[in-house]
KETORBA-518625 format. One line per field, with one value per atom (N, C-alpha, C): atom name; x, y, z; residue in three letters; chain; residue number from 1. Coordinates in Angstrom, 3 decimals, m for minus. Example, Ala and Ser with C-alpha at 12.3 -4.5 7.8 and 13.67 -1.06 7.14 Angstrom:
2
atomo: N / CA / C / N / CA / C;
x: 13.190 / 12.300 / 13.200 / 12.850 / 13.670 / 12.900;
y: m5.690 / m4.500 / m3.300 / m2.250 / m1.060 / 0.030;
z: 7.800 / 7.800 / 7.800 / 7.080 / 7.140 / 7.870;
residuo: ALA / ALA / ALA / SER / SER / SER;
cadena: A / A / A / A / A / A;
num: 1 / 1 / 1 / 2 / 2 / 2;
This chain:
158
atomo: N / CA / C / N / CA / C / N / CA / C / N / CA / C / N / CA / C / N / CA / C / N / CA / C / N / CA / C / N / CA / C / N / CA / C / N / CA / C / N / CA / C / N / CA / C / N / CA / C / N / CA / C / N / CA / C / N / CA / C / N / CA / C / N / CA / C / N / CA / C / N / CA / C / N / CA / C / N / CA / C / N / CA / C / N / CA / C / N / CA / C / N / CA / C / N / CA / C / N / CA / C / N / CA / C / N / CA / C / N / CA / C / N / CA / C / N / CA / C / N / CA / C / N / CA / C / N / CA / C / N / CA / C / N / CA / C / N / CA / C / N / CA / C / N / CA / C / N / CA / C / N / CA / C / N / CA / C / N / CA / C / N / CA / C / N / CA / C / N / CA / C / N / CA / C / N / CA / C / N / CA / C / N / CA / C / N / CA / C / N / CA / C / N / CA / C / N / CA / C / N / CA / C / N / CA / C / N / CA / C / N / CA / C / N / CA / C / N / CA / C / N / CA / C / N / CA / C / N / CA / C / N / CA / C / N / CA / C / N / CA / C / N / CA / C / N / CA / C / N / CA / C / N / CA / C / N / CA / C / N / CA / C / N / CA / C / N / CA / C / N / CA / C / N / CA / C / N / CA / C / N / CA / C / N / CA / C / N / CA / C / N / CA / C / N / CA / C / N / CA / C / N / CA / C / N / CA / C / N / CA / C / N / CA / C / N / CA / C / N / CA / C / N / CA / C / N / CA / C / N / CA / C / N / CA / C / N / CA / C / N / CA / C / N / CA / C / N / CA / C / N / CA / C / N / CA / C / N / CA / C / N / CA / C / N / CA / C / N / CA / C / N / CA / C / N / CA / C / N / CA / C / N / CA / C / N / CA / C / N / CA / C / N / CA / C / N / CA / C / N / CA / C / N / CA / C / N / CA / C / N / CA / C / N / CA / C / N / CA / C / N / CA / C / N / CA / C / N / CA / C / N / CA / C / N / CA / C / N / CA / C / N / CA / C / N / CA / C / N / CA / C / N / CA / C / N / CA / C / N / CA / C / N / CA / C / N / CA / C / N / CA / C / N / CA / C / N / CA / C / N / CA / C / N / CA / C / N / CA / C / N / CA / C / N / CA / C / N / CA / C / N / CA / C / N / CA / C / N / CA / C / N / CA / C / N / CA / C / N / CA / C / N / CA / C / N / CA / C / N / CA / C / N / CA / C / N / CA / C / N / CA / C / N / CA / C / N / CA / C / N / CA / C;
x: m8.481 / m7.822 / m8.568 / m7.898 / m8.454 / m7.840 / m8.527 / m7.978 / m6.898 / m5.733 / m4.687 / m4.297 / m3.755 / m3.235 / m1.778 / m1.473 / m0.051 / 0.655 / 1.883 / 2.693 / 3.690 / 4.560 / 5.482 / 6.477 / 6.858 / 7.802 / 7.131 / 5.914 / 5.157 / 5.121 / 4.795 / 4.671 / 6.092 / 7.171 / 8.474 / 8.784 / 8.422 / 8.622 / 7.852 / 6.616 / 5.725 / 6.245 / 6.698 / 7.249 / 8.523 / 9.367 / 10.583 / 10.222 / 9.286 / 8.862 / 8.178 / 7.429 / 6.740 / 7.815 / 8.966 / 10.007 / 10.884 / 10.909 / 11.696 / 11.127 / 10.171 / 9.489 / 10.411 / 11.593 / 12.543 / 13.588 / 13.434 / 14.375 / 14.346 / 15.493 / 15.563 / 15.166 / 14.850 / 14.496 / 15.694 / 16.854 / 18.048 / 18.248 / 18.047 / 18.133 / 17.089 / 15.876 / 14.749 / 14.955 / 15.402 / 15.656 / 16.765 / 17.777 / 18.908 / 18.377 / 17.572 / 17.054 / 16.078 / 15.289 / 14.391 / 14.928 / 16.036 / 16.665 / 16.100 / 15.688 / 15.221 / 16.103 / 16.134 / 16.884 / 15.977 / 16.554 / 15.801 / 14.578 / 14.638 / 13.456 / 12.240 / 12.332 / 11.154 / 10.660 / 11.647 / 11.306 / 10.392 / 10.854 / 10.102 / 8.745 / 8.681 / 7.334 / 6.412 / 6.840 / 6.090 / 5.633 / 6.556 / 6.246 / 5.135 / 5.310 / 4.271 / 2.928 / 2.911 / 1.682 / 1.057 / 1.822 / 1.235 / 0.664 / 1.348 / 0.854 / m0.441 / m0.413 / m1.611 / m2.831 / m2.620 / m3.770 / m4.216 / m3.504 / m3.911 / m3.461 / m2.626 / m2.080 / m1.177 / m0.333 / 0.506 / m0.357 / m0.887 / m1.652 / m1.013 / 0.294 / 1.058 / 2.297 / 3.088 / 4.333 / 4.296 / 4.756 / 4.647 / 5.737 / 6.081 / 7.074 / 6.440 / 7.086 / 6.677 / 7.198 / 6.276 / 6.644 / 6.406 / 7.358 / 7.228 / 6.110 / 5.038 / 3.919 / 4.251 / 5.051 / 5.473 / 6.317 / 7.301 / 8.187 / 7.408 / 6.261 / 5.450 / 4.654 / 4.483 / 3.723 / 2.306 / 2.142 / 0.908 / 1.161 / 1.491 / 1.929 / 0.722 / m0.489 / m1.623 / m2.318 / m2.516 / m3.280 / m4.397 / m5.645 / m6.860 / m7.594 / m7.989 / m8.863 / m10.217 / m11.162 / m12.505 / m13.561 / m14.261 / m15.328 / m16.585 / m17.267 / m18.459 / m19.686 / m20.788 / m22.011 / m23.028 / m23.672 / m24.677 / m26.005 / m26.909 / m28.284 / m29.014 / m28.828 / m29.522 / m28.510 / m28.544 / m27.683 / m28.468 / m28.828 / m29.543 / m28.640 / m29.077 / m28.255 / m28.011 / m28.947 / m28.819 / m27.809 / m27.923 / m26.980 / m25.570 / m25.426 / m24.124 / m23.448 / m24.193 / m23.669 / m23.270 / m24.091 / m23.810 / m22.541 / m22.417 / m21.241 / m19.962 / m19.999 / m18.828 / m18.458 / m19.389 / m19.053 / m18.412 / m18.921 / m18.265 / m16.886 / m16.651 / m15.288 / m14.335 / m14.755 / m13.892 / m13.240 / m13.841 / m13.368 / m12.531 / m12.366 / m11.673 / m10.157 / m9.347 / m7.881 / m7.392 / m8.072 / m7.623 / m7.788 / m8.726 / m8.933 / m8.015 / m7.032 / m6.030 / m6.597 / m7.571 / m8.141 / m9.568 / m10.400 / m11.765 / m12.162 / m12.548 / m12.892 / m14.380 / m15.101 / m16.389 / m16.216 / m16.934 / m16.666 / m17.936 / m17.649 / m18.699 / m18.752 / m19.728 / m19.734 / m20.626 / m20.224 / m21.098 / m20.891 / m19.754 / m19.486 / m19.584 / m19.931 / m20.102 / m18.839 / m18.108 / m16.843 / m15.718 / m14.526 / m13.374 / m12.549 / m12.295 / m11.530 / m10.113 / m9.101 / m7.778 / m7.577 / m7.512 / m7.469 / m6.180 / m5.469 / m4.245 / m4.492 / m3.689 / m3.798 / m2.626 / m2.715 / m1.629 / m1.637 / m2.865 / m2.954 / m4.447 / m4.634 / m5.983 / m6.957 / m6.515 / m7.422 / m7.761 / m6.814 / m7.122 / m8.102 / m7.960 / m8.932 / m10.344 / m10.360 / m11.640 / m12.335 / m11.621 / m12.166 / m12.682 / m12.020 / m12.381 / m13.759 / m13.868 / m15.123 / m16.308 / m16.031 / m17.086 / m17.503 / m16.562 / m16.894 / m17.129 / m16.866 / m17.085 / m18.001 / m17.506 / m18.262 / m19.609 / m19.639 / m20.975 / m21.922 / m21.519 / m22.443 / m23.194 / m22.709 / m23.426 / m24.561 / m25.784 / m26.970 / m27.089 / m26.327 / m26.452 / m25.562 / m24.855 / m23.996 / m24.715 / m24.786 / m25.461 / m24.479 / m23.222 / m22.268 / m20.847 / m19.973 / m18.556 / m17.749 / m16.766 / m15.845 / m14.422 / m13.647 / m12.308 / m11.268 / m10.192 / m9.149 / m7.850 / m7.173 / m5.880 / m4.722 / m3.949 / m2.707 / m1.663 / m1.131 / m0.024 / 1.396 / 1.458 / 2.764 / 2.530 / 3.431 / 3.361 / 4.353 / 3.789 / 4.605 / 5.099 / 4.191 / 4.486 / 3.606 / 4.176 / 3.416 / 3.851 / 3.040 / 3.398 / 3.246 / 4.365 / 4.319 / 4.472 / 4.884 / 5.171 / 4.169 / 3.383 / 2.432 / 3.173 / 2.514 / 3.090 / 3.194 / 4.056 / 4.120 / 2.839 / 2.438 / 1.251 / 1.680 / 1.071 / 1.439 / 0.777 / 1.489 / 1.019 / 1.381;
y: m7.540 / m6.973 / m7.416 / m8.129 / m8.610 / m7.951 / m7.987 / m7.501 / m8.471 / m7.866 / m8.721 / m8.173 / m9.087 / m8.612 / m8.278 / m7.125 / m6.590 / m7.023 / m7.479 / m7.768 / m6.663 / m6.744 / m5.655 / m5.497 / m6.526 / m6.437 / m5.774 / m6.009 / m5.292 / m3.848 / m3.496 / m2.118 / m1.356 / m2.115 / m1.506 / m1.181 / m2.188 / m1.961 / m0.757 / m0.659 / 0.404 / 1.789 / 1.857 / 3.093 / 3.562 / 2.537 / 2.804 / 3.362 / 2.680 / 3.056 / 4.424 / 4.718 / 6.087 / 7.148 / 6.862 / 7.873 / 7.926 / 6.769 / 6.760 / 5.584 / 5.969 / 5.046 / 4.466 / 5.132 / 4.711 / 3.740 / 3.354 / 2.393 / 1.089 / 0.575 / m0.653 / m1.889 / m2.983 / m4.151 / m4.566 / m4.443 / m4.838 / m3.964 / m2.599 / m1.713 / m2.001 / m2.225 / m2.497 / m3.774 / m4.803 / m6.064 / m5.963 / m5.165 / m5.003 / m4.231 / m3.226 / m2.315 / m3.086 / m4.054 / m4.824 / m6.186 / m6.595 / m7.873 / m9.117 / m8.912 / m10.137 / m10.243 / m11.491 / m11.668 / m11.056 / m10.715 / m10.076 / m10.730 / m12.112 / m12.860 / m12.770 / m13.071 / m12.898 / m11.442 / m10.553 / m9.128 / m8.766 / m9.169 / m8.920 / m9.616 / m10.788 / m11.531 / m10.653 / m10.166 / m9.363 / m8.071 / m7.449 / m6.194 / m6.437 / m7.476 / m7.798 / m8.108 / m8.792 / m9.143 / m7.856 / m6.888 / m5.556 / m4.819 / m4.860 / m4.160 / m4.834 / m6.155 / m6.813 / m6.693 / m6.601 / m6.396 / m5.054 / m4.123 / m2.678 / m1.926 / m2.480 / m1.714 / m0.597 / m1.052 / m0.026 / 0.363 / 1.535 / 1.966 / 2.476 / 2.778 / 3.275 / 3.992 / 4.491 / 5.188 / 6.553 / 7.606 / 8.958 / 9.807 / 10.822 / 11.806 / 12.890 / 13.322 / 14.400 / 15.622 / 16.560 / 17.729 / 18.931 / 19.857 / 21.088 / 21.939 / 22.169 / 22.891 / 24.305 / 25.032 / 26.374 / 26.356 / 25.492 / 25.437 / 24.963 / 24.269 / 23.848 / 25.003 / 26.091 / 27.268 / 27.394 / 26.609 / 26.716 / 27.019 / 28.213 / 28.630 / 28.722 / 28.755 / 29.054 / 27.738 / 27.550 / 26.432 / 26.915 / 26.399 / 26.808 / 25.540 / 25.508 / 24.509 / 25.043 / 24.372 / 24.866 / 23.962 / 24.507 / 23.752 / 23.945 / 22.927 / 23.041 / 22.342 / 23.026 / 22.450 / 22.373 / 21.251 / 21.028 / 21.573 / 21.836 / 22.208 / 21.182 / 19.989 / 18.778 / 17.602 / 16.768 / 15.553 / 14.373 / 14.473 / 13.336 / 12.798 / 11.574 / 10.847 / 11.574 / 12.266 / 13.063 / 14.208 / 14.949 / 16.109 / 15.660 / 14.588 / 14.052 / 13.642 / 12.845 / 12.362 / 13.471 / 14.523 / 15.656 / 16.387 / 16.564 / 17.277 / 16.421 / 15.178 / 14.318 / 14.120 / 14.052 / 13.899 / 15.149 / 16.299 / 17.574 / 17.673 / 17.431 / 17.635 / 16.653 / 15.456 / 14.438 / 14.931 / 15.881 / 16.388 / 17.658 / 18.187 / 19.530 / 19.261 / 19.646 / 19.455 / 20.315 / 21.432 / 22.329 / 21.707 / 20.756 / 20.015 / 18.833 / 18.932 / 17.782 / 16.711 / 17.109 / 16.085 / 16.599 / 15.674 / 15.982 / 14.908 / 15.416 / 14.544 / 14.738 / 13.605 / 13.643 / 13.795 / 14.717 / 15.082 / 14.807 / 14.764 / 14.912 / 16.237 / 16.653 / 17.976 / 18.933 / 20.192 / 21.264 / 21.388 / 20.902 / 20.943 / 19.485 / 19.451 / 18.122 / 17.686 / 18.569 / 18.245 / 19.245 / 18.728 / 19.565 / 19.327 / 20.442 / 20.383 / 20.927 / 20.317 / 20.858 / 21.374 / 22.725 / 23.349 / 24.000 / 23.895 / 24.557 / 25.479 / 26.605 / 27.504 / 28.402 / 29.233 / 30.170 / 31.407 / 31.828 / 33.006 / 33.241 / 34.310 / 34.660 / 34.769 / 35.392 / 35.556 / 34.215 / 33.351 / 31.968 / 31.273 / 31.430 / 30.819 / 31.462 / 32.774 / 33.505 / 32.902 / 32.681 / 32.205 / 30.702 / 29.961 / 28.647 / 28.677 / 29.577 / 29.695 / 30.098 / 31.097 / 31.681 / 30.736 / 30.038 / 29.237 / 27.751 / 27.334 / 25.938 / 25.790 / 26.176 / 25.938 / 26.604 / 27.879 / 28.565 / 28.128 / 27.507 / 27.038 / 25.762 / 25.111 / 23.838 / 24.299 / 23.950 / 24.301 / 23.574 / 22.482 / 21.680 / 22.245 / 23.368 / 23.894 / 24.974 / 24.873 / 25.893 / 26.887 / 26.548 / 27.403 / 26.985 / 28.008 / 27.783 / 28.537 / 27.965 / 28.730 / 28.459 / 29.485 / 29.378 / 29.695 / 28.876 / 29.123 / 28.976 / 30.123 / 30.180 / 29.725 / 28.872 / 28.431 / 29.503 / 29.942 / 30.940 / 30.257 / 29.088 / 28.356 / 26.887 / 26.077 / 24.649 / 24.299 / 23.797 / 23.411 / 21.999 / 21.122 / 19.677 / 19.077 / 18.257 / 17.447 / 16.004 / 15.210 / 13.845 / 12.929 / 12.320 / 11.387 / 9.983 / 9.838 / 8.508 / 8.307 / 7.177 / 6.906 / 6.658 / 6.945 / 6.581 / 5.099 / 4.588 / 3.218 / 2.829 / 1.490 / 0.942 / m0.267 / m0.318 / m1.390 / m2.758 / m3.796 / m5.063 / m5.385;
z: 16.674 / 17.804 / 19.095 / 19.935 / 21.153 / 22.350 / 23.477 / 24.785 / 25.245 / 25.564 / 26.168 / 27.529 / 28.292 / 29.658 / 29.494 / 30.095 / 30.048 / 31.287 / 31.171 / 32.335 / 32.485 / 33.495 / 33.805 / 32.632 / 31.943 / 30.869 / 29.692 / 29.351 / 28.357 / 28.657 / 29.864 / 30.284 / 30.205 / 30.528 / 30.410 / 28.960 / 28.113 / 26.621 / 26.137 / 26.567 / 26.080 / 26.595 / 27.868 / 28.357 / 27.549 / 27.245 / 26.475 / 25.093 / 24.456 / 23.095 / 23.043 / 24.113 / 24.155 / 24.189 / 24.832 / 24.921 / 23.569 / 22.905 / 21.650 / 20.731 / 19.898 / 19.023 / 17.926 / 17.683 / 16.703 / 17.276 / 18.516 / 19.112 / 18.349 / 18.027 / 17.387 / 18.332 / 17.685 / 18.521 / 19.422 / 18.817 / 19.538 / 20.789 / 20.627 / 21.792 / 22.787 / 22.321 / 23.170 / 23.999 / 23.305 / 24.015 / 25.095 / 24.747 / 25.737 / 26.989 / 26.778 / 27.860 / 28.807 / 28.231 / 29.086 / 29.480 / 29.003 / 29.453 / 28.790 / 27.545 / 26.764 / 25.535 / 24.993 / 23.708 / 22.672 / 21.470 / 20.400 / 19.983 / 19.788 / 19.221 / 20.141 / 21.455 / 22.348 / 22.398 / 22.370 / 22.443 / 21.167 / 20.012 / 18.808 / 18.831 / 19.394 / 19.457 / 20.334 / 21.452 / 22.371 / 21.698 / 20.964 / 20.267 / 19.212 / 18.410 / 17.374 / 18.034 / 19.159 / 19.897 / 20.312 / 20.837 / 21.279 / 20.130 / 18.964 / 17.768 / 17.224 / 17.145 / 16.648 / 17.518 / 18.799 / 19.746 / 19.797 / 19.176 / 19.188 / 20.348 / 21.221 / 22.344 / 21.785 / 20.810 / 20.090 / 18.907 / 18.869 / 17.736 / 16.530 / 16.638 / 15.524 / 16.032 / 15.049 / 15.403 / 14.621 / 15.243 / 14.678 / 15.171 / 14.318 / 14.716 / 15.554 / 16.644 / 17.436 / 16.753 / 16.226 / 15.520 / 16.417 / 16.412 / 17.141 / 16.522 / 17.301 / 16.734 / 16.290 / 17.005 / 16.588 / 15.326 / 15.323 / 14.144 / 12.920 / 13.075 / 11.954 / 11.497 / 12.313 / 11.939 / 12.586 / 13.613 / 14.350 / 15.844 / 16.195 / 17.524 / 18.514 / 18.053 / 18.947 / 19.301 / 20.583 / 21.159 / 21.894 / 21.716 / 22.396 / 22.842 / 24.047 / 24.566 / 24.568 / 23.794 / 23.619 / 24.229 / 25.232 / 25.874 / 25.049 / 24.747 / 23.946 / 24.778 / 24.776 / 25.364 / 24.244 / 24.113 / 23.027 / 23.535 / 22.538 / 22.918 / 23.583 / 23.063 / 23.639 / 23.545 / 24.510 / 24.469 / 23.923 / 22.644 / 22.030 / 21.009 / 20.490 / 19.570 / 18.288 / 17.775 / 16.563 / 16.655 / 17.726 / 17.911 / 18.246 / 19.019 / 19.331 / 18.043 / 17.219 / 15.939 / 14.989 / 14.972 / 14.100 / 14.479 / 15.744 / 16.327 / 16.032 / 16.423 / 16.302 / 14.857 / 13.938 / 12.486 / 11.978 / 12.394 / 11.935 / 12.494 / 13.726 / 14.373 / 13.744 / 13.390 / 12.812 / 11.501 / 10.833 / 9.529 / 9.663 / 10.824 / 11.062 / 11.427 / 10.532 / 10.787 / 12.000 / 12.238 / 13.320 / 14.670 / 14.734 / 16.024 / 16.147 / 16.996 / 17.129 / 18.099 / 18.987 / 19.829 / 20.276 / 20.500 / 20.963 / 21.949 / 23.166 / 24.287 / 24.642 / 24.836 / 25.419 / 26.933 / 27.575 / 28.970 / 29.806 / 31.134 / 32.111 / 32.673 / 33.419 / 34.015 / 33.217 / 33.325 / 32.640 / 31.184 / 30.668 / 29.205 / 28.645 / 27.372 / 26.731 / 26.048 / 25.523 / 24.783 / 25.107 / 24.993 / 25.109 / 23.877 / 23.116 / 21.921 / 22.121 / 21.592 / 21.515 / 20.111 / 19.973 / 18.673 / 18.459 / 17.246 / 16.980 / 15.817 / 15.754 / 14.606 / 14.480 / 13.418 / 13.059 / 13.954 / 14.387 / 15.181 / 15.653 / 16.347 / 16.831 / 15.744 / 14.610 / 13.454 / 12.832 / 12.806 / 12.333 / 13.268 / 14.561 / 15.494 / 15.353 / 15.183 / 14.916 / 13.702 / 12.687 / 11.444 / 11.669 / 12.437 / 12.794 / 13.583 / 14.477 / 15.248 / 14.324 / 13.488 / 12.690 / 11.522 / 10.925 / 9.819 / 10.137 / 11.273 / 11.666 / 12.890 / 14.078 / 15.264 / 15.283 / 15.024 / 15.166 / 14.070 / 13.040 / 12.053 / 12.391 / 13.442 / 13.923 / 14.763 / 14.364 / 15.198 / 16.548 / 16.622 / 17.832 / 19.011 / 18.783 / 19.840 / 20.525 / 21.858 / 22.666 / 23.243 / 23.614 / 24.183 / 23.816 / 23.663 / 23.394 / 24.392 / 24.932 / 25.881 / 25.434 / 25.097 / 24.583 / 25.683 / 25.779 / 26.749 / 25.953 / 25.841 / 25.069 / 25.965 / 25.466 / 26.162 / 26.072 / 27.182 / 27.288 / 27.199 / 27.732 / 27.714 / 28.065 / 27.715 / 28.064 / 29.186 / 30.248 / 31.442 / 31.321 / 30.819 / 30.655 / 29.641 / 28.740 / 27.826 / 28.075 / 28.597 / 28.918 / 27.746 / 27.317 / 26.283 / 26.774 / 27.972 / 28.601 / 29.678 / 29.703 / 30.750 / 32.107 / 33.207 / 34.499 / 34.725 / 35.577 / 35.839 / 36.548 / 36.252 / 36.833 / 37.678 / 38.875 / 39.792 / 39.212 / 39.252 / 38.852 / 37.550;
residuo: MET / MET / MET / GLY / GLY / GLY / GLN / GLN / GLN / ILE / ILE / ILE / SER / SER / SER / LEU / LEU / LEU / ASP / ASP / ASP / SER / SER / SER / THR / THR / THR / ASP / ASP / ASP / ARG / ARG / ARG / ARG / ARG / ARG / MET / MET / MET / LEU / LEU / LEU / ARG / ARG / ARG / LEU / LEU / LEU / LEU / LEU / LEU / GLN / GLN / GLN / GLY / GLY / GLY / ASN / ASN / ASN / GLY / GLY / GLY / ARG / ARG / ARG / MET / MET / MET / THR / THR / THR / ASN / ASN / ASN / GLN / GLN / GLN / GLU / GLU / GLU / LEU / LEU / LEU / SER / SER / SER / GLU / GLU / GLU / ARG / ARG / ARG / ILE / ILE / ILE / GLY / GLY / GLY / LEU / LEU / LEU / SER / SER / SER / PRO / PRO / PRO / SER / SER / SER / PRO / PRO / PRO / CYS / CYS / CYS / LEU / LEU / LEU / ARG / ARG / ARG / ARG / ARG / ARG / LEU / LEU / LEU / ARG / ARG / ARG / ARG / ARG / ARG / LEU / LEU / LEU / GLU / GLU / GLU / GLU / GLU / GLU / ALA / ALA / ALA / GLY / GLY / GLY / VAL / VAL / VAL / ILE / ILE / ILE / ARG / ARG / ARG / GLY / GLY / GLY / TYR / TYR / TYR / ALA / ALA / ALA / ALA / ALA / ALA / LYS / LYS / LYS / VAL / VAL / VAL / ASP / ASP / ASP / GLN / GLN / GLN / LYS / LYS / LYS / ALA / ALA / ALA / TYR / TYR / TYR / GLY / GLY / GLY / LEU / LEU / LEU / PRO / PRO / PRO / VAL / VAL / VAL / THR / THR / THR / VAL / VAL / VAL / PHE / PHE / PHE / VAL / VAL / VAL / SER / SER / SER / VAL / VAL / VAL / ARG / ARG / ARG / LEU / LEU / LEU / THR / THR / THR / ARG / ARG / ARG / GLN / GLN / GLN / ASN / ASN / ASN / GLU / GLU / GLU / GLU / GLU / GLU / GLU / GLU / GLU / ILE / ILE / ILE / ALA / ALA / ALA / ALA / ALA / ALA / PHE / PHE / PHE / GLU / GLU / GLU / GLN / GLN / GLN / ALA / ALA / ALA / VAL / VAL / VAL / ALA / ALA / ALA / GLY / GLY / GLY / TRP / TRP / TRP / ASP / ASP / ASP / GLU / GLU / GLU / VAL / VAL / VAL / SER / SER / SER / ALA / ALA / ALA / CYS / CYS / CYS / TYR / TYR / TYR / LEU / LEU / LEU / MET / MET / MET / THR / THR / THR / GLY / GLY / GLY / THR / THR / THR / GLN / GLN / GLN / ASP / ASP / ASP / TYR / TYR / TYR / LEU / LEU / LEU / LEU / LEU / LEU / HIS / HIS / HIS / VAL / VAL / VAL / VAL / VAL / VAL / GLY / GLY / GLY / GLU / GLU / GLU / GLY / GLY / GLY / ILE / ILE / ILE / GLU / GLU / GLU / ASP / ASP / ASP / TYR / TYR / TYR / GLU / GLU / GLU / ARG / ARG / ARG / PHE / PHE / PHE / VAL / VAL / VAL / LYS / LYS / LYS / THR / THR / THR / ARG / ARG / ARG / LEU / LEU / LEU / THR / THR / THR / ARG / ARG / ARG / LEU / LEU / LEU / ARG / ARG / ARG / CYS / CYS / CYS / ILE / ILE / ILE / ALA / ALA / ALA / ALA / ALA / ALA / ILE / ILE / ILE / GLU / GLU / GLU / SER / SER / SER / ASN / ASN / ASN / PHE / PHE / PHE / VAL / VAL / VAL / MET / MET / MET / GLY / GLY / GLY / VAL / VAL / VAL / VAL / VAL / VAL / LYS / LYS / LYS / GLU / GLU / GLU / GLY / GLY / GLY / ALA / ALA / ALA / VAL / VAL / VAL / PHE / PHE / PHE / PRO / PRO / PRO / GLU / GLU / GLU / VAL / VAL / VAL / ALA / ALA / ALA / GLY / GLY / GLY;
cadena: A / A / A / A / A / A / A / A / A / A / A / A / A / A / A / A / A / A / A / A / A / A / A / A / A / A / A / A / A / A / A / A / A / A / A / A / A / A / A / A / A / A / A / A / A / A / A / A / A / A / A / A / A / A / A / A / A / A / A / A / A / A / A / A / A / A / A / A / A / A / A / A / A / A / A / A / A / A / A / A / A / A / A / A / A / A / A / A / A / A / A / A / A / A / A / A / A / A / A / A / A / A / A / A / A / A / A / A / A / A / A / A / A / A / A / A / A / A / A / A / A / A / A / A / A / A / A / A / A / A / A / A / A / A / A / A / A / A / A / A / A / A / A / A / A / A / A / A / A / A / A / A / A / A / A / A / A / A / A / A / A / A / A / A / A / A / A / A / A / A / A / A / A / A / A / A / A / A / A / A / A / A / A / A / A / A / A / A / A / A / A / A / A / A / A / A / A / A / A / A / A / A / A / A / A / A / A / A / A / A / A / A / A / A / A / A / A / A / A / A / A / A / A / A / A / A / A / A / A / A / A / A / A / A / A / A / A / A / A / A / A / A / A / A / A / A / A / A / A / A / A / A / A / A / A / A / A / A / A / A / A / A / A / A / A / A / A / A / A / A / A / A / A / A / A / A / A / A / A / A / A / A / A / A / A / A / A / A / A / A / A / A / A / A / A / A / A / A / A / A / A / A / A / A / A / A / A / A / A / A / A / A / A / A / A / A / A / A / A / A / A / A / A / A / A / A / A / A / A / A / A / A / A / A / A / A / A / A / A / A / A / A / A / A / A / A / A / A / A / A / A / A / A / A / A / A / A / A / A / A / A / A / A / A / A / A / A / A / A / A / A / A / A / A / A / A / A / A / A / A / A / A / A / A / A / A / A / A / A / A / A / A / A / A / A / A / A / A / A / A / A / A / A / A / A / A / A / A / A / A / A / A / A / A / A / A / A / A / A / A / A / A / A / A / A / A / A / A / A / A / A / A / A / A / A / A / A / A / A / A / A / A / A / A / A / A / A / A / A / A / A / A / A / A / A / A / A / A / A / A / A / A / A / A / A / A / A / A / A / A / A / A / A / A;
num: 1 / 1 / 1 / 2 / 2 / 2 / 3 / 3 / 3 / 4 / 4 / 4 / 5 / 5 / 5 / 6 / 6 / 6 / 7 / 7 / 7 / 8 / 8 / 8 / 9 / 9 / 9 / 10 / 10 / 10 / 11 / 11 / 11 / 12 / 12 / 12 / 13 / 13 / 13 / 14 / 14 / 14 / 15 / 15 / 15 / 16 / 16 / 16 / 17 / 17 / 17 / 18 / 18 / 18 / 19 / 19 / 19 / 20 / 20 / 20 / 21 / 21 / 21 / 22 / 22 / 22 / 23 / 23 / 23 / 24 / 24 / 24 / 25 / 25 / 25 / 26 / 26 / 26 / 27 / 27 / 27 / 28 / 28 / 28 / 29 / 29 / 29 / 30 / 30 / 30 / 31 / 31 / 31 / 32 / 32 / 32 / 33 / 33 / 33 / 34 / 34 / 34 / 35 / 35 / 35 / 36 / 36 / 36 / 37 / 37 / 37 / 38 / 38 / 38 / 39 / 39 / 39 / 40 / 40 / 40 / 41 / 41 / 41 / 42 / 42 / 42 / 43 / 43 / 43 / 44 / 44 / 44 / 45 / 45 / 45 / 46 / 46 / 46 / 47 / 47 / 47 / 48 / 48 / 48 / 49 / 49 / 49 / 50 / 50 / 50 / 51 / 51 / 51 / 52 / 52 / 52 / 53 / 53 / 53 / 54 / 54 / 54 / 55 / 55 / 55 / 56 / 56 / 56 / 57 / 57 / 57 / 58 / 58 / 58 / 59 / 59 / 59 / 60 / 60 / 60 / 61 / 61 / 61 / 62 / 62 / 62 / 63 / 63 / 63 / 64 / 64 / 64 / 65 / 65 / 65 / 66 / 66 / 66 / 67 / 67 / 67 / 68 / 68 / 68 / 69 / 69 / 69 / 70 / 70 / 70 / 71 / 71 / 71 / 72 / 72 / 72 / 73 / 73 / 73 / 74 / 74 / 74 / 75 / 75 / 75 / 76 / 76 / 76 / 77 / 77 / 77 / 78 / 78 / 78 / 79 / 79 / 79 / 80 / 80 / 80 / 81 / 81 / 81 / 82 / 82 / 82 / 83 / 83 / 83 / 84 / 84 / 84 / 85 / 85 / 85 / 86 / 86 / 86 / 87 / 87 / 87 / 88 / 88 / 88 / 89 / 89 / 89 / 90 / 90 / 90 / 91 / 91 / 91 / 92 / 92 / 92 / 93 / 93 / 93 / 94 / 94 / 94 / 95 / 95 / 95 / 96 / 96 / 96 / 97 / 97 / 97 / 98 / 98 / 98 / 99 / 99 / 99 / 100 / 100 / 100 / 101 / 101 / 101 / 102 / 102 / 102 / 103 / 103 / 103 / 104 / 104 / 104 / 105 / 105 / 105 / 106 / 106 / 106 / 107 / 107 / 107 / 108 / 108 / 108 / 109 / 109 / 109 / 110 / 110 / 110 / 111 / 111 / 111 / 112 / 112 / 112 / 113 / 113 / 113 / 114 / 114 / 114 / 115 / 115 / 115 / 116 / 116 / 116 / 117 / 117 / 117 / 118 / 118 / 118 / 119 / 119 / 119 / 120 / 120 / 120 / 121 / 121 / 121 / 122 / 122 / 122 / 123 / 123 / 123 / 124 / 124 / 124 / 125 / 125 / 125 / 126 / 126 / 126 / 127 / 127 / 127 / 128 / 128 / 128 / 129 / 129 / 129 / 130 / 130 / 130 / 131 / 131 / 131 / 132 / 132 / 132 / 133 / 133 / 133 / 134 / 134 / 134 / 135 / 135 / 135 / 136 / 136 / 136 / 137 / 137 / 137 / 138 / 138 / 138 / 139 / 139 / 139 / 140 / 140 / 140 / 141 / 141 / 141 / 142 / 142 / 142 / 143 / 143 / 143 / 144 / 144 / 144 / 145 / 145 / 145 / 146 / 146 / 146 / 147 / 147 / 147 / 148 / 148 / 148 / 149 / 149 / 149 / 150 / 150 / 150 / 151 / 151 / 151 / 152 / 152 / 152 / 153 / 153 / 153 / 154 / 154 / 154 / 155 / 155 / 155 / 156 / 156 / 156 / 157 / 157 / 157 / 158 / 158 / 158;
């Protein structure tokens, strides 16, 4: 996988696919104004370069049975290689964590955690988070409602 330069046509393709990953090559080529063969070549190039990392179904979290979303800020006891590795290795194996971000500022990590309910989240904290000796502080913020979830990147100049 190498770094590639994206042009405006590549970006238009990507925006369309972010909105509908099941779009056929024929539909995509018509929407961006290319014939199907060059469109498919561009698509394959984007996939091979890792710009398109995969295709997935967007599943309704509540319908799936996980109505609770919590953003958890975590501060480590020390920011050294050993503690960072221990924390990141543990988080990588936790299905409840749908995303983990390394942060700047007062917190070291921000976790996006989903669950069945408050009791489920409490169990997650007690059996997973608090058992890691590298964690100094945990701050939980429960999501009350979703205003916007962006699936399509904004347009980029150039």
